[in-house]
N, C-alpha and C positions, 0 to 999 in steps of 0.2 A: 817515096815513099818510104822506101829499102833503105835506102841513101840515107836520110833521118835519124835512121831505125838501127842503121849499120852506127853507124854517127854517137848516138847511146849506148852501148851494148860495147863500142872500146870508150864509152867514157867511166860505162861501168863497173869492165871486170877487173880495172886494178879497187872498186868501191870492196870490190870485193874477196880480193887477197888477200894473204891470211884467219882469216876469218871460215867462223861455221857455215855460210849465210850461203848463195846461188839461187843464181836466174831461173827462174820454173816459161815463164809468160815478160812478152812484151806489147805490144802494143800502140797501135796510133790512130787516134775518131783526127774524122774530118774538122774538125775545131782545133787541132794543137791540144789535144787532151791526152800530154804521155801518159800512159797504164804500165808500171813497172811487177811487175809481182815475181816478189820474190819465195824461200824457204826458210829454212836453216835450223843444220842438226837438229841444235837444243831448241828450237821455236822461235820463229820469231818478235821482238817483244817490239809493245808503240816505240822504245826505243834504241827501238836498233834500225826503222821504219825509219820514224826520221832524220835519224844521222844520216843513211844512204841518202833521205831527200834535198836535206838541208847541200851538203857538197856535189848532189848530179843538178842540181839548180844551179845553181853558182858557177859549173859546168857548160852546161847550159846556153848559163844569160852568158858564156861571158864567150863560148863561141860564135856567137852571131848565130846560127842558125832559126830564129823566128828570127827577121831583124825588126819586128817593131815589140819582144815583151812579147809579142801573140798564144802563150803556151800557161797551161796548167802541167802540171807536176801529178803524179797520187801512184805511190808507195803503196804498196799492202802485199800477206797473205795471197794464196788463190784464194778462190771462195770453197766452204765451204764442202758446196756438190763438185766444185771442181773436178773435175781426172788429172790422178795422180802419171808425171810425162815426163818425170827418169829416172830410172832402177833408185838414182838415192835416193825419189822420192819413197820407193821402196821399200827401201830399208828404212828410211825414215819410220815406214805403218807396220815394221811386223808388228805383231800380235794384235793387229785391230781386226774388226770389221768389212767384207772389202768385199763391191761388187766388181766383176769384173764378168767386159763383156767379150764371147772371142769373137775374130772375125765373122767370122758365119752367118754372126748376128743373134744366131739359136741361140734358148735359155740361157740367161745372168747365172750364172755360177759366186755363191754367196757364201762366203766361211771368210775365218781367222788365214787372216796371213806372216804363215811357219816361217817362211825361209825363203831365197831373193841369191837362187845364186849363178851360174853366170848362163846357162840358155833360159832358161825357166823362173816359175814363181813355185812353193808348195801348197796350198790353200789345204786348212782344215775344215771338212765341212761334216753338217751329221744332217742324218737321215733317219728325218720322221718319222716314216711306215714302222721303217726292219728296227728304231732305238737307236744306231750304231755309228760311228764318226768318221771315214772316207778319208785318207790320206789323197787329196788329186795334187799330181801333177801337171802346169799347163807351160809350153813353150812359150818366150816373148810375140814366136810369130804370128801365136793362136788368139795376141790379144787383142781387140781392136783399143778396148779404154776399160780403169780400176778406174774404181769413188770410193774411199771412204767411206766406211755407210755412219750415223751416226746410234746405237742402239739408248737405250733409257730402258 
């Protein structure tokens, strides 16, 4: 399975070069269903996804990785509830409300992602009881996951 994912990654990298798109995750289900999760600095449109899907599908087919052609390919952005996985995704989401789960799994810190620095993030949190706003610095080493929150 790792060999297949490595090969797909090697096909994908040149397709993403020179674009604002980047790989977030790559999965292979036992049914030979390949799932490619991309993001883009300017947002991932359906057109961008479809273009990558067509090119990548042709490359996989030509390679003979799946001799009977028994594979499927899905190219999409990660779901809204998926954790951010890279500093590049963190930067893309500056200004949005996020929930940060600490490594020690203590209570999530929820606030507005204000800044992404070399070794940490800056989160603006509201303290309702005190009716004040505080800026909290959280080192990357203390972050288990960050998920963008949908605010209505």
